[in-house]
C-alpha positions as CSV (number, residue, x, y, z in Angstrom):
1,M,6.4,-28.6,-5.9
2,M,5.4,-25.6,-8.0
3,T,4.8,-22.2,-6.2
4,R,3.5,-19.0,-7.7
5,I,4.6,-15.5,-6.6
6,T,1.5,-13.4,-7.3
7,R,2.2,-10.3,-5.3
8,F,5.0,-8.5,-3.4
9,S,4.4,-6.2,-0.5
10,I,5.3,-2.8,-1.9
11,L,6.6,-1.2,1.3
12,K,8.6,-4.3,2.4
13,T,10.1,-4.6,-1.0
14,G,11.2,-1.0,-0.9
15,I,12.7,-1.4,2.6
16,F,14.5,-4.6,1.5
17,A,15.9,-2.8,-1.6
18,A,17.0,0.2,0.5
19,V,18.9,-2.1,2.9
20,L,20.4,-4.1,0.0
21,Y,21.5,-0.9,-1.8
22,G,22.8,0.5,1.6
23,I,25.1,-2.6,1.9
24,F,26.2,-2.0,-1.7
25,S,27.0,1.6,-0.9
26,I,29.1,0.5,2.1
27,I,31.0,-1.9,-0.2
28,L,31.5,0.9,-2.7
29,L,32.5,3.5,-0.1
30,P,36.3,2.9,-0.4
31,F,36.1,3.4,-4.2
32,F,34.1,6.6,-3.7
33,L,36.7,7.8,-1.2
34,I,39.5,7.1,-3.6
35,M,37.8,9.0,-6.4
36,A,37.1,11.9,-4.0
37,I,40.7,12.0,-2.9
38,A,41.8,12.1,-6.5
39,D,39.8,15.3,-7.1
40,F,39.2,17.3,-3.9
41,G,36.5,19.4,-5.4
42,K,34.2,16.4,-5.8
43,F,34.4,15.1,-2.2
44,A,30.9,16.3,-1.2
45,P,29.1,15.0,-4.3
46,M,30.8,11.6,-3.9
47,M,29.8,11.3,-0.3
48,F,26.3,12.3,-1.2
49,L,26.1,9.3,-3.5
50,V,26.6,6.9,-0.5
51,F,23.5,8.3,1.1
52,L,21.5,8.7,-2.1
53,Y,22.1,5.0,-3.2
54,P,19.8,3.5,-0.5
55,V,17.1,6.1,-1.1
56,M,17.1,5.3,-4.8
57,G,17.0,1.6,-4.0
58,F,13.9,2.2,-1.8
59,I,12.2,4.2,-4.6
60,G,13.2,1.7,-7.2
61,G,12.0,-1.2,-5.0
62,I,8.6,0.4,-4.6
63,I,8.2,1.1,-8.3
64,G,9.4,-2.4,-9.2
65,A,7.1,-4.1,-6.8
66,A,4.1,-2.1,-8.0
67,I,4.9,-2.9,-11.6
68,Y,5.3,-6.6,-10.8
69,N,2.0,-6.6,-9.0
70,L,0.2,-5.1,-12.0
71,A,1.9,-7.4,-14.4
72,S,1.1,-10.5,-12.3
73,R,-2.6,-9.7,-12.4
74,I,-2.4,-10.1,-16.2
75,V,-0.1,-13.1,-16.5
76,G,-0.6,-14.8,-13.1
77,G,2.8,-14.2,-11.6
78,L,6.1,-16.0,-11.7
79,E,6.2,-19.8,-11.2
80,I,9.1,-21.3,-9.2
81,Y,9.7,-24.9,-8.5
82,L,10.9,-26.0,-5.1
83,E,12.0,-29.3,-3.8
84,T,13.3,-30.6,-0.5
85,E,16.4,-32.6,-0.2
86,G,14.5,-35.7,0.8
87,E,12.1,-35.3,-2.1
88,H,15.0,-35.1,-4.6
89,Q,16.8,-38.2,-3.2
90,S,13.7,-40.3,-3.0
91,Q,13.2,-39.9,-6.8
92,Q,16.6,-41.3,-7.7
């Protein structure tokens, strides 16, 4: 079954990207702390990155969704092909 993605909700995409980048920043937090401990003068800027990362993900998600929506008007969107397990097994 072919399905076409013609539009993304801009706000929901931004929120999703913010949460995703927030999770990434939590994963990267120990590395930021190690780098901050290595140079005490850079502790505050390194901790600021943990909070800045989700904000930039939100902004990037909004911009990316808006650009995709504009491009999909021209080319018709991405086509993806989906199949269920039963559908795949019945063809064999």
